[in-house]
C-alpha positions, 0 to 999 in steps of 0.5 A, spaced: 504 516 544 503 510 538 502 505 543 494 507 545 491 510 539 486 508 534 486 506 528 492 508 524 492 509 516 499 510 513 500 513 508 506 514 502 508 521 501 505 519 494 498 518 496 492 525 496 486 525 500 480 528 496 475 526 500 473 527 508 476 521 511 472 520 518 467 514 514 475 509 513 477 511 520 470 508 524 470 503 520 478 502 521 476 502 529 472 496 529 475 491 524 481 486 527 485 486 521 489 490 517 486 493 510 489 493 505 489 495 497 488 490 491 494 492 486 498 486 481 498 478 481 502 475 486 507 472 482 508 479 477 505 476 472 512 471 471 516 465 474 521 468 472 521 476 475 528 477 478 522 481 482 519 478 488 513 486 490 508 481 492 512 476 496 511 470 492 518 469 493 518 467 501 512 463 501 514 459 495 521 458 499 517 456 506 512 452 502 506 456 503 500 454 500 497 461 495 494 461 489 499 465 484 493 469 481 492 471 487 492 480 488 498 481 491 497 489 494 500 496 496 504 498 502 503 504 501 496 505 503 494 500 510 489 502 515 489 497 522 484 498 526 488 500 533 496 501 535 496 493 538 495 490 532 500 494 527 506 494 533 506 486 532 506 485 524 511 491 524 515 488 529 514 479 525 516 484 520 523 487 521 525 480 525 523 476 517 526 482 513 532 481 518 533 474 518 531 474 510 537 478 509 541 473 514 539 467 509 541 471 502 547 475 504 544 480 502 545 486 506 542 492 503 538 496 506 531 495 507 528 500 502 524 494 499 523 489 502 516 492 506 511 490 500 514 483 499 515 481 508 508 485 509 503 481 503 508 475 504 506 476 513 500 478 512 497 472 507 500 467 512 496 470 518 490 471 513 489 477 517 489 483 511 483 484 507 481 489 501 474 491 502 475 498 506 482 501 503 480 497 497 474 501 496 477 509 498 484 507 494 485 509 487 492 507 484 495 510 479 500 509 473 503 515 471 504 516 464 510 520 463 508 523 457 502 526 459 502 527 468 495 531 467 492 525 466 488 522 472 484 516 473 477 518 473 472 522 479 472 517 484 473 521 491 478 518 496 485 517 495 489 517 489 496 513 490 501 516 484 505 512 482 510 509 476 515 513 475 520 516 479 518 521 485 520 527 481 515 526 476 510 524 481 510 530 484 509 534 479 504 530 476 501 531 484 502 538 484 497 538 477 492 534 481 491 538 487 491 545 483 485 542 477 481 539 484 482 545 487 479 548 481 474 544 480 470 544 488 471 552 487 467 552 479 462 545 485 460 552 490 459 556 484 
């Protein structure tokens, strides 16, 4: 089933859509790139960061040339023109994840490897593009003390970030109710 599909749009569970997606899917179908939404800088702001959200530590260990100040991307929304591209890079990510686990001796769950590995591999292969998904996705960093504060009236996908999922889910419910109310008001 998966092997013969095009286009493919992966979305994390903490993303809501408030606009039709057909035009985005058509654009994806005619692209050989992998489309993602830009997020923070590759180096996360400092050399002593304990994390590696965008894969810069792997890039550095690999001897890969990269600009530490260029943008990384969120692995929460990824668009592919066809399943063969998706499968090829998914397999590569899994191979590198297993090699990384073996090399570092860190036998932790796969969770947390997805974004850094995708950033490392997609940048190394020069296959990632920001245009399509970057224009469609709004990254919304939730403030725990104000779940009803929303980023803008921009239509597309809203990716809820920066808090544990139960809080995201509450913010998503509030946002959904607000959008339904606005839609009803607009139709009057």
